[in-house]
C-alpha positions as CSV (number, residue, x, y, z in Angstrom):
1,M,60.9,85.4,39.2
2,K,62.3,81.9,39.1
3,R,61.7,80.2,42.3
4,F,62.4,76.7,43.7
5,V,60.4,75.6,46.7
6,R,61.9,73.3,49.3
7,S,60.8,72.5,52.9
8,S,63.4,74.9,54.1
9,G,61.9,77.8,52.2
10,V,61.8,79.4,48.8
11,F,65.0,80.3,46.9
12,T,65.5,82.1,43.6
13,L,67.2,79.6,41.3
14,A,70.0,78.1,39.1
15,L,72.7,78.2,36.5
16,G,75.2,76.3,34.2
17,T,79.3,74.8,33.1
18,V,81.0,73.4,29.7
19,L,83.5,70.7,28.5
20,A,85.0,70.8,25.0
21,C,87.0,68.7,22.6
22,Q,87.7,68.3,19.0
23,S,89.4,65.8,16.7
24,M,93.0,66.6,16.8
25,P,95.0,67.1,13.6
26,T,98.0,64.8,13.0
27,Q,100.7,65.9,15.4
28,S,104.1,67.0,14.1
29,P,107.2,65.3,15.6
30,K,107.7,68.5,17.6
31,A,104.2,68.6,19.1
32,S,104.1,67.6,22.8
33,P,102.0,64.5,23.7
34,I,98.6,65.4,25.0
35,A,99.2,63.5,28.3
36,S,102.2,65.8,29.0
37,R,100.3,69.0,28.7
38,P,98.7,70.6,31.8
39,T,95.0,71.1,32.5
40,G,93.9,74.7,32.1
41,L,92.0,76.7,34.7
42,L,90.0,79.8,33.8
43,Y,89.5,81.9,37.0
44,D,89.5,85.6,37.6
45,D,88.4,88.0,40.3
46,I,86.2,89.8,37.8
47,Y,83.7,87.0,38.2
48,L,83.4,87.8,41.9
49,R,82.1,91.3,41.1
50,H,78.8,90.0,39.7
51,L,76.3,90.3,42.5
52,S,73.0,88.4,42.0
53,G,71.3,89.1,45.3
54,N,71.7,90.0,48.9
55,T,73.8,88.1,51.5
56,G,72.8,84.5,51.5
57,H,71.6,84.3,47.9
58,P,72.5,80.9,46.5
59,E,74.4,82.2,43.4
60,R,77.0,84.2,45.2
61,P,80.7,85.1,44.7
62,E,81.7,82.7,47.5
63,R,81.0,79.8,45.1
64,L,84.2,80.6,43.2
65,I,86.2,81.5,46.3
66,F,85.5,78.0,47.8
67,I,86.4,76.3,44.6
68,R,89.8,78.2,44.4
69,K,90.5,77.4,48.1
70,A,89.8,73.7,47.5
71,L,92.2,73.6,44.6
72,E,94.8,75.4,46.6
73,K,94.4,73.1,49.6
74,A,94.8,70.1,47.4
75,G,98.0,71.5,45.9
76,L,96.7,71.7,42.4
77,M,96.9,75.4,41.6
78,Q,100.6,75.3,40.7
79,S,100.1,72.4,38.3
80,L,97.2,74.1,36.4
81,Y,97.8,76.4,33.4
82,S,96.3,79.8,34.0
83,I,93.9,80.9,31.3
84,H,93.0,84.6,31.3
85,P,89.6,85.9,30.4
86,R,88.7,88.5,27.7
87,R,85.7,90.5,26.8
88,I,83.5,88.7,24.2
89,T,82.8,90.6,20.9
90,Q,79.4,91.6,19.6
91,E,79.9,89.2,16.6
92,E,80.6,86.3,19.0
93,L,77.6,87.0,21.1
94,E,75.5,87.0,18.0
95,L,76.5,83.5,17.3
96,V,73.7,82.6,19.7
97,H,71.9,85.8,20.9
98,K,69.7,88.2,18.9
99,P,71.1,91.7,18.6
100,S,67.9,93.1,20.2
101,Y,68.5,91.0,23.3
102,I,72.2,92.0,23.5
103,A,71.2,95.7,23.2
104,L,68.6,95.2,26.0
105,V,71.2,93.6,28.3
106,R,73.7,96.4,27.7
107,R,71.1,99.1,28.2
108,E,69.7,97.7,31.4
109,L,72.9,96.6,33.0
110,S,74.6,99.8,32.2
111,N,72.0,101.7,34.3
112,V,71.9,99.4,37.4
113,Q,72.1,101.2,40.7
114,G,72.9,98.7,43.5
115,L,70.9,95.5,42.8
116,G,68.5,95.2,39.9
117,E,66.7,92.6,37.9
118,L,67.0,91.8,34.2
119,S,63.6,92.6,32.6
120,T,63.5,89.3,30.7
121,G,63.3,87.1,33.7
122,D,64.5,86.0,37.1
123,T,68.1,87.2,37.0
124,L,69.3,89.6,39.6
125,V,72.2,91.9,38.6
126,S,74.5,94.6,39.8
127,A,76.7,97.4,38.3
128,D,79.5,95.0,37.4
129,S,77.3,92.2,36.0
130,L,77.6,93.2,32.4
131,E,81.4,93.1,32.5
132,A,81.4,89.8,34.4
133,A,79.0,88.2,31.9
134,E,81.0,89.5,28.9
135,F,84.3,88.2,30.4
136,A,82.7,84.9,31.4
137,A,81.6,84.2,27.8
138,G,84.8,85.5,26.3
139,G,86.9,83.6,28.9
140,V,85.3,80.3,27.9
141,L,86.3,81.0,24.3
142,N,89.9,81.6,25.5
143,A,89.7,78.2,27.2
144,V,88.5,76.6,23.9
145,D,91.4,78.3,22.1
146,A,93.9,77.0,24.7
147,V,92.8,73.5,24.1
148,M,92.5,73.7,20.4
149,Q,95.9,75.3,20.0
150,G,97.6,72.7,22.2
151,K,98.5,74.9,25.1
152,V,96.6,72.6,27.4
153,K,95.2,69.1,27.2
154,N,91.9,70.2,28.6
155,A,90.4,73.0,30.8
156,F,88.0,73.9,33.5
157,A,86.3,77.3,33.4
158,A,85.2,78.6,36.8
159,V,83.0,81.4,35.7
160,R,80.0,83.5,36.8
161,P,77.3,84.2,35.8
162,P,76.3,80.8,34.6
163,G,74.6,80.4,31.2
164,H,72.5,77.4,30.2
165,H,69.1,78.9,30.9
166,A,69.8,81.9,28.6
167,T,68.0,81.7,25.3
168,P,68.7,83.6,22.2
169,T,66.2,86.3,23.3
170,R,66.0,86.0,27.1
171,G,68.1,85.9,30.2
172,M,66.7,83.9,33.0
173,G,67.5,81.5,35.9
174,F,70.7,83.5,37.0
175,C,71.9,83.4,33.4
176,I,72.7,86.4,31.1
177,F,74.6,84.9,28.1
178,N,74.8,81.2,27.3
179,N,78.5,80.5,27.7
180,V,78.4,76.9,26.4
181,A,76.1,77.5,23.5
182,I,78.3,80.3,22.3
183,A,81.4,78.1,22.7
184,A,79.7,75.4,20.5
185,R,79.0,77.8,17.7
186,Y,82.5,79.4,18.1
187,V,84.3,76.0,17.7
188,E,82.2,75.3,14.6
189,R,82.9,78.7,13.1
190,K,86.6,79.1,14.0
191,Y,87.9,75.6,13.8
192,G,85.5,74.0,11.3
193,V,84.2,71.4,13.7
194,R,81.2,69.6,12.2
195,R,79.7,67.7,15.2
196,V,79.5,69.1,18.7
197,L,78.2,67.1,21.7
198,I,77.0,69.2,24.8
199,V,76.7,67.2,28.0
200,D,74.7,69.0,30.7
201,W,74.5,67.4,34.1
202,D,73.1,70.4,36.0
203,Y,70.2,69.6,38.3
204,H,68.1,72.0,36.3
205,H,67.4,71.5,32.6
206,G,69.3,73.8,30.2
207,N,66.3,75.1,28.4
208,G,68.4,77.9,26.7
209,T,70.9,75.5,25.3
210,Q,68.1,73.1,24.1
211,E,66.2,76.0,22.4
212,T,69.4,77.2,20.7
213,F,70.1,73.8,19.1
214,Y,66.6,72.3,18.8
215,Q,66.8,72.3,15.0
216,A,70.5,72.2,14.6
217,G,71.7,68.9,13.2
218,S,75.4,69.6,14.0
219,V,74.8,69.6,17.8
220,L,73.7,66.8,20.0
221,Y,72.4,68.0,23.4
222,F,72.3,65.5,26.3
223,S,70.9,66.4,29.6
224,T,70.3,64.7,33.0
225,H,68.1,66.8,35.3
226,H,65.0,66.9,37.5
227,Y,62.1,67.4,35.2
228,G,59.8,68.6,38.0
229,A,62.2,71.5,38.9
230,Y,62.7,74.9,37.2
231,P,62.4,75.7,34.4
232,G,59.8,73.0,33.6
233,T,61.4,71.8,30.3
234,G,63.3,68.7,29.6
235,S,60.7,66.0,28.9
236,P,62.0,62.9,27.1
237,A,59.5,63.7,24.4
238,E,61.5,66.9,23.5
239,T,63.8,65.3,21.0
240,G,64.5,68.1,18.4
241,A,63.0,69.0,15.1
242,G,64.0,69.4,11.4
243,E,67.7,68.7,11.0
244,G,67.9,68.5,14.8
245,A,65.4,65.6,15.1
246,G,66.7,63.1,17.5
247,K,69.6,65.4,18.5
248,I,68.0,66.3,21.9
249,V,68.4,63.6,24.5
250,N,66.7,64.4,27.8
251,V,67.1,61.9,30.7
252,P,65.1,63.1,33.7
253,L,66.1,61.6,37.1
254,P,63.8,61.3,40.1
255,P,64.2,63.2,43.4
256,G,66.9,61.6,45.5
257,A,68.8,60.3,42.4
258,S,72.0,58.7,43.5
259,D,75.5,58.2,42.1
260,A,74.4,54.9,40.7
261,Q,71.4,56.3,38.9
262,I,73.2,59.1,37.2
263,V,76.1,56.8,36.2
264,E,73.6,54.4,34.8
265,A,72.0,57.2,32.8
266,F,75.4,58.1,31.3
267,Q,76.3,54.6,30.5
268,T,73.0,53.5,29.0
269,K,71.9,56.8,27.3
270,L,74.8,59.1,26.7
271,V,77.4,56.5,25.6
272,P,75.2,55.0,22.8
273,A,73.9,58.4,21.7
274,A,77.5,59.7,21.5
275,R,78.8,56.7,19.6
276,N,76.0,57.0,17.1
277,F,76.6,60.8,16.7
278,K,80.4,60.5,16.6
279,P,81.2,64.0,18.0
280,D,84.3,65.9,16.9
281,F,84.1,68.2,20.0
282,I,82.5,67.8,23.4
283,L,81.3,70.6,25.7
284,I,80.2,70.0,29.3
285,S,77.7,72.2,31.2
286,A,79.1,71.2,34.6
287,G,76.4,72.0,37.2
288,F,77.0,70.6,40.7
289,D,73.6,71.4,42.2
290,G,72.7,67.7,42.0
291,M,75.0,67.2,44.9
292,R,73.7,65.8,48.2
293,N,72.0,68.5,50.3
294,D,72.3,71.3,47.7
295,L,70.4,74.4,48.5
296,L,68.3,74.2,45.3
297,G,68.3,70.5,44.4
298,V,67.0,67.2,45.8
299,F,69.4,64.8,44.2
300,D,71.9,62.7,46.3
301,I,75.1,62.8,44.1
302,T,78.5,62.8,45.9
303,P,81.9,64.0,44.7
304,A,82.6,60.4,43.7
305,G,79.5,60.4,41.5
306,F,80.7,63.5,39.7
307,A,84.1,62.0,39.3
308,A,82.5,58.8,37.8
309,I,80.5,60.7,35.2
310,T,83.5,62.9,34.3
311,R,85.4,59.7,33.6
312,I,82.6,58.5,31.3
313,V,82.8,61.7,29.3
314,V,86.6,61.7,29.2
315,E,86.5,58.2,27.7
316,L,84.2,59.5,25.0
317,V,86.6,62.4,24.4
318,K,89.5,60.0,24.0
319,E,87.5,57.7,21.7
320,F,86.3,60.5,19.4
321,C,88.2,63.7,20.1
322,Q,91.7,62.5,21.0
323,G,91.6,63.8,24.5
324,R,90.7,67.5,24.1
325,V,88.1,68.7,26.7
326,V,86.9,71.9,28.2
327,S,84.6,72.0,31.2
328,V,82.5,75.1,32.2
329,L,80.8,75.7,35.6
330,E,77.1,76.0,35.9
331,G,75.2,75.4,39.2
332,G,76.1,74.2,42.7
333,Y,75.1,76.1,45.8
334,R,76.2,74.3,49.0
335,L,79.6,75.8,49.2
336,D,81.6,73.0,50.7
337,G,79.9,70.4,48.5
338,L,80.5,72.5,45.4
339,A,84.2,72.8,46.3
340,E,84.6,69.1,46.9
341,S,82.7,68.1,43.7
342,V,84.7,70.5,41.5
343,L,87.9,69.2,43.0
344,A,86.9,65.6,42.2
345,H,86.0,66.7,38.6
346,V,89.3,68.6,38.0
347,Q,91.3,65.7,39.4
348,V,89.8,63.4,36.8
349,L,90.6,65.9,34.1
350,R,94.2,66.1,35.2
351,E,94.5,62.3,35.1
352,E,93.2,62.1,31.6
């Protein structure tokens, strides 16, 4: 089972979030300006029904409850466009995952009594986990559609379970289906997008996303993370292969990494890579477990830091994608810090 050791004890580990954007077709005179459109929010109580451990487990339903309460307290909920989830189809899951793995997930999760564990790795599940996972992945696709169809200017998807550790053949690290990777393939397939940039700032490296696109020349995967933490991947030497050579950009940060250090990584590594790649669409795996005093991380990033890197990505979205962005939740386990960080992130999206 995936474990992360800290001085305070041993916890079972981590997860994933997404941001998306695509070059916008010429607007008709009747089309509303991007700036006048609302930010979309994907949230549904179905995501609370996924139980991944006993009371006190880091990846718990309260994560979303605290996020919702923070948005409500800040008076943002009424200004956000509500995006509803849907169940993902078999064909859409197969954009990333092998049919044999999908069948295994459905077989094992359909027979869960109480709490169980996915046989492929360290992911605890309950009787409602399959439905939550299918509606998380499908909901993210609805968020992509809402942006691409001009209903919203951008969107944040508050979903569980997370996804960036899930590989084509294996669920692990709290993740069942790779929400962001599926969204990348979906936007390519449905909207004809040629170049997709995935920005992953989760404390833990998104090994599943990297594996999915390691040889895919149409996707640039950029990740800041702690290389010494789970899952042990994410070396700077891992840069892609074949058509994907040079399309994997791993930027490990040291323990205690601060706002200034992650901002510098984005300015000096992400911005040049993105400008060279010229993405048509950007997805963000928005993990907030790099926050100060997180239960599973040892970075020192504050809500102001998350706002700063969000602004950097938003500027890239404006430069290459005419403003269209979708963000998807990954990790973040100190409840108050998660809520404050997501609030700062969404506020920047609203200002875009």
